[in-house]
C-alpha positions, 0 to 999 in steps of 0.5 A: 739010361741014368736019369738026371733031375733038373730043378726049375723055378717057373716065374709066372703061371698064366696061359703059357706057364700053365702049359709048360707045367702041363707038358712037363707033367703029362710028358714026363716019361717020354721026356725021360725016355728020350733025354734022360732028364726029369724036370722038377718044378720046384717053385711056381711064382705068381702075384696071387696064388689063389688065382692059379688053377690046376697046379696040383702039388706044385709049390705056388707062392710069391717069393721070387727071390727065394725061388731063384736062390734055391740051390736045387733050382738049375734053370729059371723060366721067365713067363711074366712078360714086360720090361719091369719086374721080369728084367730084374728077376732075369738079371738076378738069375743070370748073376747067380750063373743060372740059365734063363729060358724066356718067351719075353720078346719085349725084354729082348728087343729092349735090353737084349744086348745088356742081358746077353753080356750079363749071361756070358759074364757069369758063364750062363745062357739065355734061351728064347725060342718062344719069343718069336713065332710061337711054337715055330722053331725059327730061332733054332733055325737061324742059330743052327740050321742056317748058320752057314747061310748068308741070309739076304731076306726075312719076310714073315707073318709073326702076330697071330692077333693081326692075322686073325683080324685080317683074315676076318676082314678079308673073308667076311668083308668085316670092318676092323672094329667088327673083326677086332671084337670077334678076336677079342671074344675068341681070346685072340686079342687082348682087351687093350689090343694096341701092342698087337694092332699098332705093329709093335709086337711084330716089330719087337719080334723082327728086331730079334730075328733080324739081329740073328739073321744079319749078325747085327744089333737091331732095336725096335727104333730101327724099324719103320712100323705101321699097324693095321688099326686104320686099314679100310675094308675098301682096300682089302676089296680092291686089292683082292680085285687086283689079285692081292691079299693084305697081311701085316708083314715083318720084313728085313732084307739087304738093300737091293743090288747090295753085297752081303756083309755091311750092306744096308738092311731095310727093316719095316713092319706094315700092312702089305699087298701079297700076291694070291700066288704067294704062300704067305697069302694062304696063311690065315687065322692064328697061324704064323709063317716066316720066309727066310732066303739063304745063299745056299738053301734058297727060299725056306718057309717055317709055318705053324701055330704063332700063338696059343698055350700049347704051341708056345709052351712047346717051345719053352720046353724045347729050350728047357731040354737044350739048356738041361742037356748043355747044348744051349750054353755051348752054342750061347758061348761060342756063336758070335751072333747075339746082340752083345757081340755084334755091331749096330745094324747099318739101317737103310733110311726108310725114305730110300726104300724101293718098292711097288705101291698101291694108291687109292684116291677119291677123285672128283668125277670130271675129265682130266683128273687122272691126267693131273694125278699122273702128272704129279706122279710123273713129276716125282718119277713114279711110274704107273703100272695099272689103274682100277676105277669104279663107277659108283660115286660118293658125293660126286667122287670116285675111287681110283686105284693105281699100282706103281712100278718100283719107286722110292718111298721118299718120292712117293710120299712127296707125290702123295702130299701134292696129290692130296692138295689138289682141289679135285681130290678128297684127302687123304689118299691111301698108300700100301706097299706091294711085296715081290718076294726076294729072288734066290741066290744065283749060286743055287742050282 
């Protein structure tokens, strides 16, 4: 097989960038044998070349413009991150007709529509497998393997940092602060973990995935977001007693009872009670898992390392190969599922969400309290499915845990506000949602 050399500019050489360089060097012969391609990393652009370790013979410098303009560079790999300099450099590459491979979910979530349009204008392409789910080929699945499926729901764990923290809190009984400190010590969490623990990282990934799954443009602002930074270990313990595990989930699903097409889509990120028999309950540590429900395939699960140097670099190199082969550009040009060519998503207002709920209230240990709480819930048409009460008291108050049948979010929140105002309740009541995995299509046999 005749080999073809592909010149690359690598923007950024941190954890993932160095992993990409390592794979291209170590697997050079394997890649050439399988694809007929030889990748030549002509430029590695960083802020401070002195900080780059293990670069070997790579040309490391700070001149991004020269690196992108090099006529022998065929593909630009953006691994800087963020929406500042990275956006400018991606635009420059696309304007020159050079395809871009990126892992930058923040950039795509914020400016994807504009960048995709720019790429098509200049007969180029953007590949972004590494932006969601680390090394899991979920973008490839949505844009190729499941392209003939009408997607009804997508439910996943897509942030390794939060999953590490929740695993420690669940298994070891640690507080959030203890679990976060451990995650930082092991390198799973940043010094400033806000982007992860607030749920924003998960929401940006959900915006990308939901856009592809539902042929609609989704932005981060369309998504209801709650993080894990205020989660009480007490609720993890009570959830376990009820047969659940708490996970930070990204959820996108068509409104219940709605037909496909223009049906409203519910988009949310929040800590969620997942039944212990659900496959997502067993996803621990830095692993990610994404359940996708298609009308023909039914339920399928994508599981693997959702973070880390080599898993993410693996996804970047996969995009590089598809780009060099020309298949990425062909699909990018032909498929009508990217944000530049789809209408804004029809979003279900969060208050109209129907879900089951977990409530924990701290109530005075006296007769009639439960009846008063139940009366408030009944007033707002929230039906109780189970009650768990512990005898241990603190300041003459006892925790009461209530799970509900399906109820509307807006009604439930109004009920909670009234419950918090009761003189027999010590506010605030804790509220978490319980997920029932979507049902498979009746067309599946």
